[in-house]
N, C-alpha and C positions, 0 to 999 in steps of 0.2 A: 787113534783113528787108523783105520785100514785103508790104504790107497784103493780107490775105485769103489769104495763102499760108503755112499753118502749117509747111510743109516748109523754109521759109527761116529758121526759128528753131531754135536748138539746143535740145536736150531740157532742159538745166538752166534755160534761160530760161523755157521753158513751165511747168516745175514751179514756178518761183518766182512765177508769176502767180496760183497758187492758194494762199491763205494757210493752208489746211488741209493742204497737202501737206508731208510730212516733209522736212526738209532733207537727210537721209541716205537714199539709196535702199534701204539695207539695212533701214530701218524699215518699209518697205512689207510688207503681209501677203503670205505666199506662197500659192499655190493650195491647198496642203495646209491652211494656217491657215483660209482662207476656207471650204474644204470642211468642216472641223470645226465652224466657227461655224454653217454652214447645217445640219449634222447636229444640233447642239444645239437650234437653233430648231425643227426638225422633231420632235425628241423631246419638247420642251416642248408643242408644239401637239398631238401625239398624246396626251400625258398629259392635257391639258385636254379634249380631245374624249372621252377615255375616261371622265373624271369627269362630263362633261355627259350622256353616254349613260347612265351609271349612275344619275344623278339623275332622268332622264326615265323610265327603267324603274321606279325606285322610286315615282315619282309615279303612273305608270300602274297599277302593282300596287296601290297604295293606293286609287286611284280604283275599280278593279275590286272590291276587297274591300268597299268601301262601297256597292256595287251601282250604280256609275255607269255 
């Protein structure tokens, strides 16, 4: 290995440097898995925003009813 030249190190050795890296490459998430995780995050965020908007509308309606 040449210092500063990552191409001189084989892939297995590079992966072994990161303790979080799975030992089996088959354990890495696929692009499809990553896509589904992102999709789930987006759906949860959309649901949260919908709830916030509903609460804000209810507060505004309450404020208008009180003559605010």
